[in-house]
C-alpha positions in Angstrom: -32.1 112.5 67.3 -33.4 111.2 70.4 -33.9 114.0 73.0 -32.9 112.4 76.6 -34.9 113.7 79.6 -32.2 113.6 82.2 -32.9 113.5 85.9 -31.0 115.8 88.3 -28.7 113.2 89.2 -28.1 112.4 85.6 -27.5 116.1 84.7 -25.0 116.5 87.5 -23.2 113.3 86.2 -23.1 114.7 82.7 -21.5 117.9 84.2 -18.9 115.8 85.9 -18.0 114.0 82.7 -17.8 117.2 80.8 -15.6 118.7 83.4 -13.4 115.7 83.6 -13.0 115.7 79.7 -12.0 119.4 79.6 -9.5 118.8 82.3 -8.1 115.4 81.5 -8.5 114.8 77.9 -5.0 115.6 76.3 -5.3 117.7 73.0 -2.8 115.4 71.3 -4.9 112.6 72.0 -8.0 114.2 70.3 -5.9 115.1 67.3 -4.4 111.5 66.8 -8.0 110.2 67.1 -9.2 112.6 64.4 -6.5 112.0 62.0 -6.4 108.0 62.5 -7.6 106.3 59.3 -7.5 102.7 60.8 -10.1 101.1 62.9 -8.1 101.8 66.2 -5.8 104.3 67.2 -2.1 103.7 67.8 -1.1 101.7 71.1 0.5 104.7 72.6 -2.5 106.9 72.0 -5.1 104.4 73.2 -2.9 103.8 76.5 -2.5 107.5 77.2 -6.1 107.9 77.4 -6.6 104.5 79.2 -4.4 105.6 81.9 -6.4 108.6 82.4 -9.6 106.8 82.8 -8.4 104.1 85.1 -7.0 106.9 87.5 -10.5 108.3 87.4 -12.1 104.9 88.1 -14.0 105.2 85.0 -12.1 102.6 82.5 -14.5 99.5 82.5 -17.9 100.3 83.1 -19.1 97.0 82.0 -17.1 95.0 84.4 -18.4 93.8 87.9 -17.6 96.2 90.7 -15.3 93.9 92.3 -13.1 93.9 89.5 -13.0 97.7 88.9 -16.6 98.3 87.2 -18.3 101.5 87.8 -21.8 100.3 88.6 -23.2 103.0 86.7 -26.7 102.6 85.5 -27.5 102.3 81.7 -28.2 106.0 81.2 -25.0 107.0 83.2 -22.9 104.7 80.8 -24.6 106.2 77.8 -24.3 109.6 79.1 -20.4 109.0 79.4 -20.1 107.3 76.2 -22.0 110.4 74.4 -19.7 112.9 76.1 -16.5 111.3 75.1 -17.5 111.1 71.5 -18.7 114.8 71.5 -15.1 115.6 73.0 -13.3 113.5 70.4 -11.8 111.0 72.7 -10.7 107.9 71.0 -12.5 104.7 71.3 -10.4 102.5 73.5 -9.0 99.5 71.9 -11.2 96.5 73.0 -9.1 93.7 72.7 -8.2 93.3 76.3 -10.9 95.5 78.0 -14.1 94.3 76.4 -13.3 91.0 74.6 -11.1 88.8 76.6 -11.7 90.4 80.0 -15.4 89.3 80.1 -14.2 85.8 79.0 -11.7 85.5 81.8 -14.5 87.1 84.3 -17.1 84.5 83.2 -15.0 81.3 82.7 -11.8 81.9 84.3 -10.3 80.7 87.5 -9.7 82.9 90.5 -5.9 82.8 89.8 -6.5 84.0 86.2 -8.9 86.7 87.3 -6.2 87.8 90.0 -3.3 87.8 87.3 -4.8 89.0 84.1 -7.6 91.4 85.2 -5.3 94.0 86.9 -2.7 93.9 84.0 -5.4 94.5 81.4 -6.6 97.5 83.4 -3.2 99.2 83.6 -2.2 98.3 80.1 0.7 96.3 81.3 -0.8 93.5 79.2 -1.8 94.7 75.7 -3.8 91.7 73.9 -4.7 90.6 70.4 -7.1 87.9 69.1 -6.3 84.6 67.5 -9.4 83.4 66.0 -9.3 83.7 62.1 -6.9 81.5 60.2 -6.1 80.9 56.4 -9.2 78.9 55.3 -11.1 79.5 58.5 -12.8 82.9 58.9 -16.6 83.0 59.1 -16.5 79.4 59.3 -14.4 79.2 62.5 -15.3 75.7 63.7 -13.1 74.7 60.8 -9.8 75.9 62.5 -6.7 73.8 62.5 -4.3 75.2 64.7 -3.5 72.4 66.9 -2.6 72.1 70.5 -1.3 68.6 71.4 -0.9 67.8 75.1 2.6 67.2 76.5 2.6 66.6 80.1 1.5 69.9 81.7 1.8 71.8 78.5 0.2 72.0 74.9 2.4 72.2 71.9 0.9 74.8 69.5 1.4 74.6 65.8 -0.5 76.6 63.1 -1.2 80.1 62.2 -3.6 83.0 62.8 -4.7 85.7 60.2 -5.9 89.3 60.3 -4.6 89.7 64.0 -5.2 93.2 64.8 -2.4 95.0 66.7 -0.1 91.7 67.2 2.8 93.8 66.4 2.0 96.0 69.6 0.8 93.1 71.7 2.5 91.0 74.4 -0.4 88.4 74.9 -2.8 86.7 72.4 -6.0 84.8 73.3 -6.3 81.9 70.8 -8.9 79.4 69.8 -7.0 76.0 69.3 -7.8 72.5 68.3 -7.3 70.1 71.3 -9.3 67.3 69.6 -10.5 66.2 66.2 -13.2 63.9 67.6 -16.9 64.5 67.3 -18.4 67.9 66.1 -15.7 70.4 65.1 -16.8 72.8 67.6 -16.5 70.3 70.5 -12.7 69.9 69.9 -11.9 73.5 70.4 -10.2 75.1 73.6 -9.5 78.8 74.6 -5.8 79.5 75.3 -3.9 82.7 76.8 -0.5 82.7 75.4 2.5 85.1 76.0 3.8 86.4 72.6 7.3 86.1 73.8 7.3 82.5 73.9 9.9 80.7 71.5 8.4 79.8 68.3 5.9 82.5 67.7 6.6 84.6 64.7 4.4 87.8 63.5 4.6 89.1 60.0 2.9 92.3 58.9 0.0 92.7 56.5 -0.7 96.3 55.1 -4.1 97.2 54.4 -5.3 99.0 51.1 -5.5 102.2 53.1 -1.6 101.9 53.7 -1.9 100.9 57.4 0.0 98.3 59.5 -2.9 97.2 61.7 -3.3 93.5 61.1 -0.7 90.6 61.0 -0.3 86.8 60.5 0.9 85.0 63.4 2.8 81.7 63.2 3.1 79.0 65.9 5.8 76.5 65.4 6.1 74.1 68.4 5.0 76.7 70.9 4.9 75.3 74.5 1.9 76.8 76.5 1.2 75.6 80.1 -2.3 73.9 80.3 -3.1 76.3 83.4 -3.4 79.2 80.5 -6.5 77.4 79.4 -9.7 79.2 80.1 -12.8 76.8 80.7 -12.4 73.0 80.3 -10.7 71.4 77.4 -13.0 71.3 74.6 -15.3 74.1 75.8 -13.6 76.9 73.9 -16.4 77.2 71.4 -18.6 78.4 74.5 -15.8 81.0 75.2 -15.7 81.9 71.7 -19.5 82.6 71.1 -19.7 84.6 74.4 -16.6 86.9 73.5 -18.2 87.3 69.8 -21.3 88.6 71.5 -19.0 91.5 73.2 -17.0 92.0 70.0 -20.0 92.6 68.0 -22.5 94.4 70.2 -21.4 95.3 73.6 -20.1 98.8 72.8 -21.9 102.1 72.2 -21.6 103.2 68.8 -24.3 105.8 68.0 -22.6 108.8 70.0 -19.6 108.2 67.6 -21.8 107.8 64.6 -23.5 111.2 65.5 -20.1 112.7 65.4 -19.3 111.3 62.0 -22.5 112.7 60.7 -21.5 116.3 62.1 -18.0 115.8 60.3 -19.7 115.0 57.0 -21.9 118.1 57.5 -18.7 120.1 57.9 -17.3 118.7 54.8 -20.6 119.4 52.9 -20.3 123.1 54.1 -16.7 123.5 53.3 -16.7 122.0 49.6 -18.0 124.2 46.9 -20.8 123.3 44.7 -19.6 125.1 41.6 -22.6 127.3 41.6 -21.5 129.8 44.4 -22.8 127.7 47.1 -21.7 124.6 49.0 -22.5 121.0 48.8 -24.8 121.3 52.0 -27.3 123.5 49.8 -27.9 120.2 47.5 -31.1 118.4 48.3 -29.6 115.0 47.6 -26.7 115.5 50.2 -29.2 116.7 52.8 -31.3 113.7 52.1 -28.4 111.3 52.7 -27.4 113.1 56.0 -31.1 112.9 57.1 -31.0 109.0 56.2 -28.0 108.7 58.3 -29.6 110.6 61.2 -32.7 108.4 61.1 -30.8 105.0 61.1 -28.5 106.3 64.0 -31.5 107.1 66.1 -32.8 103.6 65.5 -29.5 102.3 66.5 -29.4 104.5 69.5 -32.8 102.9 71.1 -31.4 99.5 70.5 -28.1 100.2 72.3 -30.0 101.8 75.2 -32.0 98.7 75.7 -28.8 96.5 75.4 -27.0 98.5 77.9 -29.9 98.1 80.5 -29.7 94.2 79.8 -26.0 94.3 80.4 -26.5 96.3 83.6 -28.9 93.6 84.8 -26.3 91.0 84.4 -27.3 89.8 80.9 -25.3 89.2 77.7 -25.8 90.8 74.4 -27.3 87.9 72.8 -28.5 88.1 69.1 -29.0 91.9 69.4 -25.2 92.1 69.1 -25.4 90.8 65.5 -28.2 93.2 64.7 -25.9 96.1 66.0 -22.7 94.7 64.3 -24.4 94.7 61.0 -26.0 98.1 61.1 -22.8 99.8 62.7 -20.4 98.4 60.1 -22.7 99.4 57.3 -23.2 102.8 58.4 -19.5 103.3 58.8 -19.1 102.0 55.3 -21.9 104.3 53.9 -20.4 107.4 55.6 -16.9 107.0 54.4 -18.4 106.6 51.0 -20.3 109.9 51.4 -17.2 111.7 52.5 -15.6 110.5 49.4 -18.4 111.7 47.4 -18.3 115.3 48.8 -14.6 115.7 48.6 -14.7 114.7 44.8 -11.3 114.9 42.8 -9.4 115.3 46.2 -10.4 111.8 47.2 -8.1 110.4 44.5 -5.2 111.2 47.0 -4.1 108.6 49.4 -1.7 109.8 51.8 0.2 106.8 53.2 2.3 108.7 55.9 1.8 107.5 59.4 1.0 109.1 61.3 -0.7 111.5 59.1 0.8 115.2 59.5 -1.5 117.7 61.5 0.4 120.9 60.6 -1.2 122.7 57.8 1.8 123.3 55.7 2.5 119.5 55.6 -1.1 118.6 54.3 -2.3 118.4 50.8 -5.8 120.3 50.7 -8.2 120.8 53.7 -7.2 118.7 56.8 -10.2 116.3 56.4 -8.7 115.2 53.1 -5.9 113.4 54.7 -7.7 110.3 56.4 -10.7 110.2 54.1 -9.4 107.9 51.3 -7.7 105.4 53.7 -10.7 105.4 56.0 -12.9 104.6 53.1 -10.5 101.8 52.0 -10.0 100.5 55.5 -13.7 100.3 56.5 -14.4 98.1 53.3 -13.4 95.3 55.7 -15.8 96.3 58.6 -18.6 94.1 57.2 -16.1 91.2 57.2 -14.3 91.3 60.5 -16.0 90.0 63.8 -18.1 87.7 61.3 -19.4 88.8 58.0 -22.7 90.5 57.7 -24.0 87.6 55.7 -23.2 85.3 58.7 -24.9 87.9 61.0 -28.0 88.0 58.8 -28.1 84.1 59.0 -27.8 84.4 62.9 -30.6 86.9 63.0 -32.8 84.9 60.8 -32.3 81.7 62.8 -32.6 82.9 66.3 -34.5 86.2 66.3 -37.1 85.5 63.4 -37.0 81.7 63.9 -36.6 81.1 60.1 
């Protein structure tokens, strides 16, 4: 792994972060994060930790200072993410904080910034994303949810699919079709919609792992004010591409993947090999762990470069596709190794939510509980946010000039 040579200032900052985490990170939040088999922790867990960070002023390092950002240098941001991962803090739900907020900051009006950004910070507004539709996933430009003008409003009809945390959210940012003329991308607009608006219906989708994380959202003659549009009419595709860069690559994943490797090492030490030793004694297991360590080190260099780009005011660019592809495939490979290490115990699929943390309520060691559900849930990791096949096409087209 990369050995960081910290300055005196960076060492003092690291010590400050560690002290803060020791004092403010609630044990129940750490437990909930460890036992969550879904991609994101539950809303109440995420918001409990979000409010702690907001009070400290450390919630949105990537935002400009004038809107609540920290002004940290790239290494300070990386230190913070690394220490949070090492302490077991949950990753914050990004839908508002690091997905729609950058779009509002970049393309929104002053009124939209003044209204929405403080509510995103406080957690008063909890967002979900309305991009994918039945028949329009990776080919997002083919979306058919319509927004027809009616005076100062749009009338929305259609549906959105795989909408993460829509059952928790009070707002949704949506791509809608405002025109069918010209190129498909040219007729798309970006709307901010209150989910309490009449005509909106949310139905759950239960994952293979047994989790209710995604939904389908239906719009039947939903009236939305035109002032809720971000950017000009027909410029939603520009907003969408900007947002997807942040969804795919503006996060720091290497520290959490390092923690996942240590969790796999713990499992390998705990599981017997049938010959009086443990699975960590097996050369093939050690080889797989070493491969993960090398891959995460390469990812770490890339993320450090990207953090520096963001700190200088740039956007993630095509590197976001590189990172998205690598991170999702590493997550999948790690959950697969966990299943291999657990062996017959991996046939257990505990559908109770939340998973019990009392030893007497668990079947087998504590790490058995989330393993199978997490394996199933992360099969989708290479699909959501744009399939990895699409990411490779983008990489080939823009980075390799093919």
